[in-house]
C-alpha positions, 0 to 999 in steps of 0.5 A: 500500500502506497501513501499520497500526502497532499499538502495544503496551505491555508490563510484565513479561509477556514470554511473553504478548505473544508470543501477541498478536504471533503473532495479529497476523502471522497476519493477511492484510490486502489492501493493508495492511502491518502493523508493531508498536511495543512500548514496554517500561515498564521491565520487570524481566523484559523480552522476550527479543530472541531471541523477536522475531527471527522477526518481523524489522524488523516489530517495533520495541522501545522500552525505558523506563529508568523506569516511566512508566505504561501511558498515558505508554508508549502516548503514546511508542509513538504518537510512534514510529508511522509507519503510515498507520493506528494501533491501540492494543492490549493485550499480553494480547488476541490478534487474532481470525483475519481480524479486521483484514481484516473491519475494513478491508473495513468501512472501505472500504465507508463512503462518504468514509471518508477524512474520519473520524479513527477507526473503532471495532470491538469486543473479542469480550466486547462482541459480546453487547451489543445494538449495531446492526451499524453506528452512529455513536458520538456523544453521543446513542449514548454516553448510550444505551449508557452508561446501559444497560451498565456497561462500554463503554470497554474493549470497543472497539478503534479504528483511527485515521488518523494524518493526521486525528488527533493524540491522546494518552492521559490521563497523569493520576496516577489513570490511571497508578495504576490502569493504565487505558489507554483513559480519555479516548481515546473522549472525545478523538475525539468532542469534537475530531476527528470530523466532526459529533461522530461516529465510525463503529462496527461490531459486528465483533470484531477482538480478544478478552480473555484469554490463550491458556490462557483466563485474563484480566487484567482491570483491575477484577478483585477482587484488583487492586481491593483492591491499588489501592483508593485509586486506584480510589476517586480515579478514581470520585470524579473521574468522579462530579465530572465528571458532576455538573459537566457535567450527565451525572448527570441525563442518565445517572442509572443510570450515575451511580448505578453510579459512586457504588456503585463509589466506595462499594465502593472506599472500603470496600476501602481501609478508609475506612468513614466516607467510604463511609457519607457517600457513602450519606448524601449521594449519590442512589442510592435508599433501598433501595440505601442500606438494603441497602448500609449494613451493609457499612460495618461489614465489614472490607476482607477481607470486601468483597474476598470478596464481590467475588470471590464475587459479582463486584460489591457492588451491590443487584441482584446481591446480591438475586438471589443471596439470592433464589436461596439462599432458594428453595433453602432452601424 
């Protein structure tokens, strides 16, 4: 009998996490026992111990005395995990019924599966992206999909063999500030642990984004983006600099331009209009984009925030599409 330890961090969401726990222990996985490590990141509204009684010893809680940030909390949870396999989960992403059984069926069907450090699956929001049903996540695949789809890292869920990997999440000040839990994890696997720099991936959804009431708590929602604009700008700047240093700006130009537009947007939200204008002057995002986005440097942060809430993102394609629809409606 193997054991899967699921590590969940929690901060002031004592009821939402119960939906996730219920979805975990509703799973029935052949020859795999489940346990959970919850790391409470110094919540002012912690989980009521009485709410956890029904789970018995399958759930362990570690409460931090000071707020460390989600990645530091996850690293503590990783250190407390005892299972043969490890999975990092969000406290607001419930598991899909029978999802873990499908995942382990897929793993066991892979020849010599024991040699791999990690196995990748999907969050339900990624199912519509045209991945192959099975592929290896290597550098070439990373370039292919990252170039064509804006957001991929948070759409994957990994099951890790603890005997094959000793990874840690990125605890930099940037990721702590914006609450990004998965940055660096995929890169860590691909660069250091996977044979032939590849991680087997299946187009099988095992979790879904959102709470039981249908709401979501996305990292880059407009309100969060406005609140943490300075940290988000620093994150985008770091991504851009790394891409320029490693040559990925040339290998994935579309993705590189998306990061530039992201930096531009967060600078505007942080009311750093001169720096945003300098991004348009110095970065290669195309003349049409520069001409279209330049007037936004005159807009106050509240206007940019309103645009984000209404159109989801400040990018040329989205705004042109909306303007075209408006013009056709007028005609």
